[in-house]
Backbone and ligand atoms as CSV (ligand in chain L), in Angstrom:
chain,resi,resn,atom,element,x,y,z
A,1,UNK,N,N,17.799,9.790,18.322
A,1,UNK,CA,C,17.192,9.244,17.087
A,1,UNK,C,C,17.977,8.022,16.608
A,2,UNK,N,N,17.244,6.950,16.320
A,2,UNK,CA,C,17.904,5.731,15.825
A,2,UNK,C,C,17.640,5.590,14.320
A,3,UNK,N,N,18.617,5.071,13.608
A,3,UNK,CA,C,18.492,4.831,12.163
A,3,UNK,C,C,18.809,3.368,11.880
A,4,UNK,N,N,18.065,2.767,10.977
A,4,UNK,CA,C,18.355,1.394,10.530
A,4,UNK,C,C,18.154,1.326,9.018
A,5,UNK,N,N,19.012,0.554,8.349
A,5,UNK,CA,C,18.790,0.324,6.918
A,5,UNK,C,C,18.432,-1.143,6.699
A,6,UNK,N,N,17.663,-1.400,5.659
A,6,UNK,CA,C,17.287,-2.768,5.318
A,6,UNK,C,C,17.316,-2.954,3.813
A,7,UNK,N,N,17.561,-4.202,3.414
A,7,UNK,CA,C,17.655,-4.538,1.993
A,7,UNK,C,C,16.608,-5.591,1.647
A,8,UNK,N,N,16.012,-5.474,0.475
A,8,UNK,CA,C,15.048,-6.479,0.018
A,8,UNK,C,C,15.282,-6.846,-1.434
A,9,UNK,N,N,15.034,-8.114,-1.728
A,9,UNK,CA,C,15.142,-8.619,-3.106
A,9,UNK,C,C,13.966,-9.548,-3.353
A,10,UNK,N,N,13.415,-9.514,-4.563
A,10,UNK,CA,C,12.387,-10.492,-4.914
A,10,UNK,C,C,12.427,-10.777,-6.412
A,11,UNK,N,N,11.931,-11.938,-6.748
A,11,UNK,CA,C,11.888,-12.353,-8.151
A,11,UNK,C,C,10.628,-13.177,-8.378
A,12,UNK,N,N,10.006,-13.009,-9.533
A,12,UNK,CA,C,8.847,-13.829,-9.904
A,12,UNK,C,C,8.949,-14.219,-11.377
A,13,UNK,N,N,8.387,-15.399,-11.680
A,13,UNK,CA,C,8.300,-15.827,-13.083
A,13,UNK,C,C,7.257,-14.990,-13.818
A,14,UNK,N,N,7.491,-14.794,-15.112
A,14,UNK,CA,C,6.496,-14.164,-15.982
A,14,UNK,C,C,5.826,-15.248,-16.812
A,15,UNK,N,N,4.483,-15.225,-16.820
A,15,UNK,CA,C,3.741,-16.227,-17.593
A,15,UNK,C,C,2.541,-15.588,-18.280
A,16,UNK,N,N,2.210,-16.127,-19.431
A,16,UNK,CA,C,0.999,-15.674,-20.128
A,16,UNK,C,C,-0.215,-16.014,-19.275
A,17,UNK,N,N,-1.231,-15.160,-19.351
A,17,UNK,CA,C,-2.472,-15.438,-18.628
A,17,UNK,C,C,-2.488,-14.913,-17.208
A,18,UNK,N,N,-1.405,-14.262,-16.775
A,18,UNK,CA,C,-1.363,-13.656,-15.447
A,18,UNK,C,C,-1.365,-12.140,-15.588
A,19,UNK,N,N,-1.831,-11.437,-14.535
A,19,UNK,CA,C,-1.778,-9.974,-14.534
A,19,UNK,C,C,-0.391,-9.520,-14.087
A,20,UNK,N,N,0.058,-8.389,-14.636
A,20,UNK,CA,C,1.366,-7.845,-14.246
A,20,UNK,C,C,1.163,-6.650,-13.316
A,21,UNK,N,N,1.349,-6.914,-12.018
A,21,UNK,CA,C,1.266,-5.866,-11.005
A,21,UNK,C,C,2.676,-5.476,-10.616
A,22,UNK,N,N,2.996,-4.209,-10.746
A,22,UNK,CA,C,4.311,-3.707,-10.338
A,22,UNK,C,C,4.127,-2.397,-9.581
A,23,UNK,N,N,4.654,-2.330,-8.375
A,23,UNK,CA,C,4.535,-1.107,-7.586
A,23,UNK,C,C,3.102,-0.732,-7.285
A,24,UNK,N,N,2.239,-1.732,-7.197
A,24,UNK,CA,C,0.833,-1.494,-6.863
A,24,UNK,C,C,-0.019,-1.075,-8.040
A,25,UNK,N,N,0.545,-1.187,-9.253
A,25,UNK,CA,C,-0.158,-0.727,-10.457
A,25,UNK,C,C,-0.306,-1.903,-11.434
A,26,UNK,N,N,-1.495,-2.048,-12.018
A,26,UNK,CA,C,-1.727,-3.084,-13.029
A,26,UNK,C,C,-1.235,-2.563,-14.376
A,27,UNK,N,N,-0.263,-3.266,-14.949
A,27,UNK,CA,C,0.393,-2.802,-16.169
A,27,UNK,C,C,-0.014,-3.688,-17.346
A,28,UNK,N,N,-0.529,-3.089,-18.409
A,28,UNK,CA,C,-0.937,-3.888,-19.572
A,28,UNK,C,C,0.277,-4.564,-20.227
A,29,UNK,N,N,0.241,-5.891,-20.322
A,29,UNK,CA,C,1.365,-6.627,-20.907
A,29,UNK,C,C,0.859,-8.015,-21.263
A,30,UNK,N,N,1.544,-8.691,-22.194
A,30,UNK,CA,C,1.056,-10.017,-22.611
A,30,UNK,C,C,1.413,-11.119,-21.600
A,31,UNK,N,N,2.262,-10.787,-20.638
A,31,UNK,CA,C,2.601,-11.742,-19.576
A,31,UNK,C,C,2.412,-11.078,-18.222
A,32,UNK,N,N,2.220,-11.899,-17.193
A,32,UNK,CA,C,2.125,-11.384,-15.833
A,32,UNK,C,C,2.988,-12.212,-14.910
A,33,UNK,N,N,3.096,-11.753,-13.663
A,33,UNK,CA,C,3.963,-12.434,-12.705
A,33,UNK,C,C,3.203,-13.534,-11.979
A,34,UNK,N,N,3.877,-14.679,-11.836
A,34,UNK,CA,C,3.291,-15.854,-11.195
A,34,UNK,C,C,3.586,-15.814,-9.695
A,35,UNK,N,N,2.564,-16.055,-8.876
A,35,UNK,CA,C,2.791,-16.087,-7.432
A,35,UNK,C,C,1.507,-16.345,-6.685
A,36,UNK,N,N,1.635,-16.548,-5.377
A,36,UNK,CA,C,0.488,-16.850,-4.512
A,36,UNK,C,C,-0.386,-15.607,-4.336
A,37,UNK,N,N,0.286,-14.445,-4.164
A,37,UNK,CA,C,-0.420,-13.169,-4.040
A,37,UNK,C,C,-0.581,-12.602,-5.454
A,38,UNK,N,N,-0.693,-11.276,-5.561
A,38,UNK,CA,C,-0.703,-10.673,-6.896
A,38,UNK,C,C,0.696,-10.651,-7.515
A,39,UNK,N,N,1.696,-11.163,-6.769
A,39,UNK,CA,C,3.066,-11.343,-7.265
A,39,UNK,C,C,3.735,-10.023,-7.661
A,40,UNK,N,N,3.454,-8.984,-6.872
A,40,UNK,CA,C,4.043,-7.664,-7.144
A,40,UNK,C,C,5.470,-7.639,-6.596
A,41,UNK,N,N,6.415,-7.871,-7.490
A,41,UNK,CA,C,7.811,-8.070,-7.112
A,41,UNK,C,C,8.407,-6.809,-6.454
A,42,UNK,N,N,7.997,-5.653,-6.911
A,42,UNK,CA,C,8.546,-4.406,-6.345
A,42,UNK,C,C,8.041,-4.202,-4.918
A,43,UNK,N,N,6.751,-4.377,-4.706
A,43,UNK,CA,C,6.222,-4.202,-3.351
A,43,UNK,C,C,6.776,-5.259,-2.398
A,44,UNK,N,N,7.010,-6.465,-2.902
A,44,UNK,CA,C,7.571,-7.512,-2.046
A,44,UNK,C,C,9.002,-7.170,-1.638
A,45,UNK,N,N,9.802,-6.653,-2.568
A,45,UNK,CA,C,11.179,-6.259,-2.238
A,45,UNK,C,C,11.171,-5.110,-1.226
A,46,UNK,N,N,10.242,-4.178,-1.397
A,46,UNK,CA,C,10.140,-3.047,-0.465
A,46,UNK,C,C,9.710,-3.536,0.923
A,47,UNK,N,N,8.719,-4.434,0.982
A,47,UNK,CA,C,8.291,-4.996,2.272
A,47,UNK,C,C,9.457,-5.690,2.973
A,48,UNK,N,N,10.240,-6.463,2.223
A,48,UNK,CA,C,11.368,-7.179,2.830
A,48,UNK,C,C,12.431,-6.201,3.332
A,49,UNK,N,N,12.646,-5.119,2.606
A,49,UNK,CA,C,13.621,-4.112,3.044
A,49,UNK,C,C,13.150,-3.441,4.337
A,50,UNK,N,N,11.856,-3.147,4.410
A,50,UNK,CA,C,11.294,-2.519,5.619
A,50,UNK,C,C,11.425,-3.470,6.809
A,51,UNK,N,N,11.020,-4.735,6.594
A,51,UNK,CA,C,11.099,-5.725,7.679
A,51,UNK,C,C,12.546,-5.969,8.087
A,52,UNK,N,N,13.445,-6.007,7.097
A,52,UNK,CA,C,14.864,-6.225,7.384
A,52,UNK,C,C,15.445,-5.105,8.233
A,53,UNK,N,N,15.086,-3.881,7.907
A,53,UNK,CA,C,15.606,-2.728,8.657
A,53,UNK,C,C,15.156,-2.792,10.115
A,54,UNK,N,N,13.926,-3.270,10.342
A,54,UNK,CA,C,13.400,-3.363,11.707
A,54,UNK,C,C,13.781,-4.690,12.367
A,55,UNK,N,N,14.507,-5.529,11.651
A,55,UNK,CA,C,14.879,-6.868,12.128
A,55,UNK,C,C,13.642,-7.654,12.570
A,56,UNK,N,N,12.638,-7.639,11.691
A,56,UNK,CA,C,11.369,-8.325,11.995
A,56,UNK,C,C,11.104,-9.487,11.039
A,57,UNK,N,N,12.171,-10.112,10.551
A,57,UNK,CA,C,11.977,-11.277,9.693
A,57,UNK,C,C,11.736,-10.880,8.252
A,58,UNK,N,N,10.956,-11.701,7.542
A,58,UNK,CA,C,10.733,-11.408,6.131
A,58,UNK,C,C,9.264,-11.601,5.763
A,59,UNK,N,N,8.958,-11.264,4.529
A,59,UNK,CA,C,7.569,-11.255,4.053
A,59,UNK,C,C,6.963,-12.663,4.097
A,60,UNK,N,N,7.795,-13.678,3.824
A,60,UNK,CA,C,7.317,-15.058,3.848
A,60,UNK,C,C,6.933,-15.512,5.255
A,61,UNK,N,N,7.589,-14.926,6.258
A,61,UNK,CA,C,7.280,-15.246,7.655
A,61,UNK,C,C,5.929,-14.637,8.058
A,62,UNK,N,N,5.726,-13.382,7.697
A,62,UNK,CA,C,4.500,-12.694,8.117
A,62,UNK,C,C,3.283,-13.027,7.244
A,63,UNK,N,N,3.534,-13.296,5.957
A,63,UNK,CA,C,2.429,-13.537,5.021
A,63,UNK,C,C,2.724,-14.813,4.221
A,64,UNK,N,N,2.694,-15.984,4.874
A,64,UNK,CA,C,3.128,-17.230,4.224
A,64,UNK,C,C,2.252,-17.627,3.029
A,65,UNK,N,N,2.905,-18.183,1.992
A,65,UNK,CA,C,2.143,-18.571,0.799
A,65,UNK,C,C,1.372,-19.864,1.019
A,66,UNK,N,N,1.494,-20.440,2.227
A,66,UNK,CA,C,0.676,-21.605,2.581
A,66,UNK,C,C,-0.653,-21.168,3.199
A,67,UNK,N,N,-0.789,-19.859,3.460
A,67,UNK,CA,C,-2.007,-19.327,4.092
A,67,UNK,C,C,-2.972,-18.891,2.999
A,68,UNK,N,N,-4.116,-19.551,2.948
A,68,UNK,CA,C,-5.061,-19.301,1.859
A,68,UNK,C,C,-5.614,-17.875,1.903
A,69,UNK,N,N,-5.562,-17.237,3.086
A,69,UNK,CA,C,-6.106,-15.867,3.190
A,69,UNK,C,C,-5.263,-14.873,2.387
A,70,UNK,N,N,-4.035,-15.272,2.020
A,70,UNK,CA,C,-3.191,-14.376,1.230
A,70,UNK,C,C,-3.242,-14.695,-0.265
A,71,UNK,N,N,-4.061,-15.687,-0.649
A,71,UNK,CA,C,-4.140,-16.080,-2.064
A,71,UNK,C,C,-4.682,-14.922,-2.903
A,72,UNK,N,N,-3.895,-14.510,-3.881
A,72,UNK,CA,C,-4.319,-13.447,-4.796
A,72,UNK,C,C,-4.392,-12.074,-4.147
A,73,UNK,N,N,-3.837,-11.941,-2.935
A,73,UNK,CA,C,-4.001,-10.680,-2.197
A,73,UNK,C,C,-3.257,-9.535,-2.890
A,74,UNK,N,N,-3.859,-8.364,-2.800
A,74,UNK,CA,C,-3.259,-7.126,-3.296
A,74,UNK,C,C,-2.045,-6.817,-2.411
A,75,UNK,N,N,-0.861,-6.739,-3.010
A,75,UNK,CA,C,0.348,-6.528,-2.203
A,75,UNK,C,C,0.378,-5.159,-1.533
A,76,UNK,N,N,-0.478,-4.238,-1.970
A,76,UNK,CA,C,-0.576,-2.947,-1.269
A,76,UNK,C,C,-1.086,-3.171,0.164
A,77,UNK,N,N,-1.905,-4.214,0.338
A,77,UNK,CA,C,-2.372,-4.562,1.688
A,77,UNK,C,C,-1.201,-5.105,2.514
A,78,UNK,N,N,-0.349,-5.921,1.877
A,78,UNK,CA,C,0.825,-6.453,2.583
A,78,UNK,C,C,1.760,-5.312,2.982
A,79,UNK,N,N,1.913,-4.322,2.099
A,79,UNK,CA,C,2.762,-3.162,2.419
A,79,UNK,C,C,2.179,-2.383,3.598
A,80,UNK,N,N,0.883,-2.175,3.571
A,80,UNK,CA,C,0.239,-1.444,4.673
A,80,UNK,C,C,0.394,-2.210,5.988
A,81,UNK,N,N,0.231,-3.543,5.939
A,81,UNK,CA,C,0.394,-4.356,7.157
A,81,UNK,C,C,1.841,-4.325,7.641
A,82,UNK,N,N,2.786,-4.342,6.693
A,82,UNK,CA,C,4.213,-4.269,7.042
A,82,UNK,C,C,4.512,-2.948,7.757
A,83,UNK,N,N,3.968,-1.861,7.247
A,83,UNK,CA,C,4.190,-0.551,7.870
A,83,UNK,C,C,3.562,-0.493,9.255
A,84,UNK,N,N,2.429,-1.177,9.406
A,84,UNK,CA,C,1.786,-1.247,10.720
A,84,UNK,C,C,2.693,-1.987,11.715
A,85,UNK,N,N,3.305,-3.096,11.253
A,85,UNK,CA,C,4.199,-3.884,12.107
A,85,UNK,C,C,5.387,-3.062,12.591
A,86,UNK,N,N,6.020,-2.346,11.671
A,86,UNK,CA,C,7.204,-1.571,12.102
A,86,UNK,C,C,6.784,-0.366,12.940
A,87,UNK,N,N,5.598,0.159,12.677
A,87,UNK,CA,C,5.084,1.269,13.485
A,87,UNK,C,C,4.888,0.842,14.934
A,88,UNK,N,N,4.361,-0.378,15.091
A,88,UNK,CA,C,4.162,-0.912,16.445
A,88,UNK,C,C,5.493,-1.123,17.158
A,89,UNK,N,N,6.558,-1.338,16.369
A,89,UNK,CA,C,7.896,-1.524,16.946
A,89,UNK,C,C,8.632,-0.186,17.108
A,90,UNK,N,N,7.954,0.907,16.804
A,90,UNK,CA,C,8.541,2.231,17.045
A,90,UNK,C,C,9.318,2.828,15.886
A,91,UNK,N,N,9.128,2.272,14.678
A,91,UNK,CA,C,9.876,2.749,13.514
A,91,UNK,C,C,8.969,3.433,12.507
A,92,UNK,N,N,9.543,4.367,11.755
A,92,UNK,CA,C,8.858,4.909,10.581
A,92,UNK,C,C,9.835,5.012,9.421
A,93,UNK,N,N,9.282,5.008,8.216
A,93,UNK,CA,C,10.128,5.024,7.019
A,93,UNK,C,C,10.684,6.420,6.787
A,94,UNK,N,N,12.012,6.491,6.653
A,94,UNK,CA,C,12.660,7.754,6.270
A,94,UNK,C,C,12.660,7.889,4.747
A,95,UNK,N,N,13.105,6.848,4.068
A,95,UNK,CA,C,13.082,6.860,2.600
A,95,UNK,C,C,13.233,5.442,2.043
A,96,UNK,N,N,12.808,5.291,0.797
A,96,UNK,CA,C,12.900,4.022,0.061
A,96,UNK,C,C,13.621,4.293,-1.247
A,97,UNK,N,N,14.571,3.434,-1.584
A,97,UNK,CA,C,15.150,3.466,-2.930
A,97,UNK,C,C,15.005,2.070,-3.506
A,98,UNK,N,N,14.599,1.988,-4.770
A,98,UNK,CA,C,14.341,0.673,-5.349
A,98,UNK,C,C,14.696,0.640,-6.832
A,99,UNK,N,N,14.926,-0.575,-7.319
A,99,UNK,CA,C,15.197,-0.791,-8.743
A,99,UNK,C,C,14.416,-2.000,-9.233
A,100,UNK,N,N,13.657,-1.792,-10.295
A,100,UNK,CA,C,12.977,-2.883,-10.985
A,100,UNK,C,C,13.873,-3.350,-12.118
A,101,UNK,N,N,13.959,-4.665,-12.302
A,101,UNK,CA,C,14.805,-5.198,-13.367
A,101,UNK,C,C,13.936,-6.078,-14.266
A,102,UNK,N,N,13.636,-5.548,-15.447
A,102,UNK,CA,C,12.829,-6.308,-16.409
A,102,UNK,C,C,13.108,-5.804,-17.826
A,103,UNK,N,N,12.889,-6.703,-18.764
A,103,UNK,CA,C,13.211,-6.363,-20.156
A,103,UNK,C,C,12.123,-5.497,-20.785
A,104,UNK,N,N,10.904,-5.874,-20.571
A,104,UNK,CA,C,9.739,-5.171,-21.119
A,104,UNK,C,C,8.578,-5.337,-20.145
A,105,UNK,N,N,7.570,-4.480,-20.171
A,105,UNK,CA,C,7.495,-3.231,-20.941
A,105,UNK,C,C,8.278,-2.117,-20.242
A,106,UNK,N,N,8.421,-0.982,-20.912
A,106,UNK,CA,C,9.019,0.197,-20.285
A,106,UNK,C,C,8.092,0.645,-19.152
A,107,UNK,N,N,8.665,0.917,-17.995
A,107,UNK,CA,C,7.776,1.264,-16.878
A,107,UNK,C,C,7.713,2.763,-16.585
A,108,UNK,N,N,8.527,3.529,-17.295
A,108,UNK,CA,C,8.514,4.986,-17.081
A,108,UNK,C,C,7.098,5.594,-17.058
A,109,UNK,N,N,6.201,5.187,-17.979
A,109,UNK,CA,C,4.853,5.784,-17.967
A,109,UNK,C,C,4.057,5.473,-16.699
A,110,UNK,N,N,4.508,4.484,-15.925
A,110,UNK,CA,C,3.746,4.059,-14.747
A,110,UNK,C,C,4.387,4.477,-13.424
A,111,UNK,N,N,5.556,5.131,-13.517
A,111,UNK,CA,C,6.300,5.452,-12.284
A,111,UNK,C,C,5.502,6.334,-11.327
A,112,UNK,N,N,4.835,7.340,-11.865
A,112,UNK,CA,C,4.082,8.243,-10.994
A,112,UNK,C,C,2.931,7.509,-10.304
A,113,UNK,N,N,2.252,6.649,-11.058
A,113,UNK,CA,C,1.156,5.871,-10.468
A,113,UNK,C,C,1.680,4.935,-9.379
A,114,UNK,N,N,2.876,4.362,-9.595
A,114,UNK,CA,C,3.482,3.492,-8.574
A,114,UNK,C,C,3.793,4.285,-7.308
A,115,UNK,N,N,4.358,5.482,-7.496
A,115,UNK,CA,C,4.656,6.320,-6.323
A,115,UNK,C,C,3.373,6.693,-5.579
A,116,UNK,N,N,2.314,6.993,-6.328
A,116,UNK,CA,C,1.019,7.305,-5.712
A,116,UNK,C,C,0.551,6.116,-4.856
A,117,UNK,N,N,0.644,4.909,-5.442
A,117,UNK,CA,C,0.146,3.710,-4.758
A,117,UNK,C,C,0.956,3.416,-3.500
A,118,UNK,N,N,2.282,3.516,-3.612
A,118,UNK,CA,C,3.158,3.218,-2.467
A,118,UNK,C,C,2.974,4.271,-1.381
A,119,UNK,N,N,2.887,5.523,-1.800
A,119,UNK,CA,C,2.688,6.630,-0.870
A,119,UNK,C,C,1.411,6.419,-0.059
A,120,UNK,N,N,0.359,6.008,-0.740
A,120,UNK,CA,C,-0.932,5.800,-0.077
A,120,UNK,C,C,-0.897,4.589,0.868
A,121,UNK,N,N,-0.326,3.467,0.392
A,121,UNK,CA,C,-0.311,2.241,1.216
A,121,UNK,C,C,0.581,2.380,2.433
A,122,UNK,N,N,1.740,3.034,2.229
A,122,UNK,CA,C,2.720,3.125,3.323
A,122,UNK,C,C,2.512,4.386,4.153
A,123,UNK,N,N,1.602,5.257,3.712
A,123,UNK,CA,C,1.340,6.539,4.392
A,123,UNK,C,C,2.625,7.351,4.551
A,124,UNK,N,N,3.325,7.522,3.431
A,124,UNK,CA,C,4.555,8.332,3.409
A,124,UNK,C,C,4.492,9.285,2.223
A,125,UNK,N,N,5.325,10.340,2.288
A,125,UNK,CA,C,5.357,11.317,1.190
A,125,UNK,C,C,5.981,10.704,-0.064
A,126,UNK,N,N,5.504,11.167,-1.206
A,126,UNK,CA,C,6.059,10.663,-2.468
A,126,UNK,C,C,7.528,11.006,-2.647
A,127,UNK,N,N,7.972,12.143,-2.051
A,127,UNK,CA,C,9.357,12.559,-2.295
A,127,UNK,C,C,10.381,11.711,-1.532
A,128,UNK,N,N,9.916,10.748,-0.726
A,128,UNK,CA,C,10.862,9.818,-0.091
A,128,UNK,C,C,10.834,8.447,-0.767
A,129,UNK,N,N,10.137,8.367,-1.907
A,129,UNK,CA,C,10.032,7.095,-2.642
A,129,UNK,C,C,10.776,7.218,-3.967
A,130,UNK,N,N,11.827,6.435,-4.124
A,130,UNK,CA,C,12.567,6.406,-5.388
A,130,UNK,C,C,12.345,5.051,-6.062
A,131,UNK,N,N,11.962,5.097,-7.337
A,131,UNK,CA,C,11.804,3.862,-8.127
A,131,UNK,C,C,12.609,4.025,-9.406
A,132,UNK,N,N,13.538,3.126,-9.612
A,132,UNK,CA,C,14.343,3.152,-10.826
A,132,UNK,C,C,14.073,1.860,-11.601
A,133,UNK,N,N,14.481,1.833,-12.856
A,133,UNK,CA,C,14.261,0.618,-13.651
A,133,UNK,C,C,15.429,0.406,-14.587
A,134,UNK,N,N,15.718,-0.865,-14.823
A,134,UNK,CA,C,16.761,-1.220,-15.770
A,134,UNK,C,C,16.372,-2.507,-16.473
A,135,UNK,N,N,16.876,-2.696,-17.669
A,135,UNK,CA,C,16.745,-4.004,-18.310
A,135,UNK,C,C,17.921,-4.864,-17.843
A,136,UNK,N,N,17.941,-6.111,-18.248
A,136,UNK,CA,C,19.080,-6.979,-17.947
A,136,UNK,C,C,19.933,-7.185,-19.192
A,137,UNK,N,N,19.824,-6.204,-20.124
A,137,UNK,CA,C,20.635,-6.228,-21.358
A,137,UNK,C,C,20.484,-7.553,-22.102
A,138,UNK,N,N,19.217,-8.081,-22.102
A,138,UNK,CA,C,18.859,-9.300,-22.837
A,138,UNK,C,C,19.576,-10.568,-22.342
A,139,UNK,N,N,20.217,-10.492,-21.163
A,139,UNK,CA,C,20.942,-11.658,-20.640
A,139,UNK,C,C,20.118,-12.370,-19.570
A,140,UNK,N,N,20.307,-13.689,-19.484
A,140,UNK,CA,C,19.727,-14.475,-18.402
A,140,UNK,C,C,18.208,-14.564,-18.462
A,141,UNK,N,N,17.607,-15.011,-17.336
A,141,UNK,CA,C,16.152,-15.254,-17.342
A,141,UNK,C,C,15.357,-13.962,-17.479
A,142,UNK,N,N,15.920,-12.866,-16.969
A,142,UNK,CA,C,15.220,-11.587,-17.130
A,142,UNK,C,C,15.320,-11.141,-18.589
A,143,UNK,N,N,16.475,-11.319,-19.159
A,143,UNK,CA,C,16.690,-10.958,-20.564
A,143,UNK,C,C,15.807,-11.744,-21.513
A,144,UNK,N,N,15.522,-13.002,-21.160
A,144,UNK,CA,C,14.641,-13.848,-21.983
A,144,UNK,C,C,13.170,-13.618,-21.649
A,145,UNK,N,N,12.899,-12.657,-20.760
A,145,UNK,CA,C,11.533,-12.291,-20.346
A,145,UNK,C,C,10.802,-13.460,-19.686
A,146,UNK,N,N,11.599,-14.287,-18.979
A,146,UNK,CA,C,11.009,-15.383,-18.203
A,146,UNK,C,C,10.698,-14.959,-16.773
A,147,UNK,N,N,11.256,-13.815,-16.377
A,147,UNK,CA,C,11.054,-13.371,-14.999
A,147,UNK,C,C,11.334,-11.888,-14.825
A,148,UNK,N,N,10.972,-11.407,-13.632
A,148,UNK,CA,C,11.170,-10.008,-13.275
A,148,UNK,C,C,11.731,-9.989,-11.854
A,149,UNK,N,N,12.641,-9.054,-11.586
A,149,UNK,CA,C,13.250,-8.961,-10.257
A,149,UNK,C,C,13.178,-7.525,-9.756
A,150,UNK,N,N,13.303,-7.372,-8.451
A,150,UNK,CA,C,13.337,-6.031,-7.863
A,150,UNK,C,C,14.240,-6.024,-6.640
A,151,UNK,N,N,14.877,-4.891,-6.437
A,151,UNK,CA,C,15.762,-4.671,-5.292
A,151,UNK,C,C,15.290,-3.400,-4.583
A,152,UNK,N,N,15.400,-3.382,-3.266
A,152,UNK,CA,C,15.011,-2.168,-2.539
A,152,UNK,C,C,15.874,-2.000,-1.304
A,153,UNK,N,N,16.156,-0.762,-0.972
A,153,UNK,CA,C,16.703,-0.457,0.352
A,153,UNK,C,C,15.816,0.582,1.000
A,154,UNK,N,N,15.772,0.485,2.325
A,154,UNK,CA,C,14.909,1.366,3.102
A,154,UNK,C,C,15.692,1.874,4.301
A,155,UNK,N,N,15.519,3.136,4.660
A,155,UNK,CA,C,16.032,3.625,5.934
A,155,UNK,C,C,14.847,3.900,6.849
A,156,UNK,N,N,14.951,3.376,8.065
A,156,UNK,CA,C,13.942,3.624,9.087
A,156,UNK,C,C,14.514,4.573,10.132
A,157,UNK,N,N,13.646,5.386,10.702
A,157,UNK,CA,C,14.029,6.198,11.852
A,157,UNK,C,C,13.081,5.877,12.999
A,158,UNK,N,N,13.606,5.989,14.204
A,158,UNK,CA,C,12.756,5.678,15.346
A,158,UNK,C,C,13.403,6.103,16.649
L,1,MG,MG,MG,7.354,-12.155,-4.060
């Protein structure tokens, strides 16, 4: 049995007039994340961690923001495609641990829905998906609610 770990990080600007998608869930908020896709920072960090563990490059390589077919795309589709890529390379996800970093809104009410969405897209059990959240203690661009960031690590087995 082989084991690999991978790390992912992503950040997006928050702007009025955009939808806020986090962990595959649409969250009611006065600002949303800016990006070529639905700008789901948590799913992007998880995709990068999965790709990193399999040494298959990064999300920008597989789903470039210059490709119009990815414009506004649901990042749950990108997660499913990422899992397909590592599956073809002989890997499967053992577990995911992640942290969302944003000032507002509180995401606790949405954690279960996020786990449901990730579980479904990645075809993995919910008990191997960990999602944590923290504020940035009002410091920096996250503290000023100008942006949102996410970190993820993934272990693959194969
Ligand atoms: Mg991104």
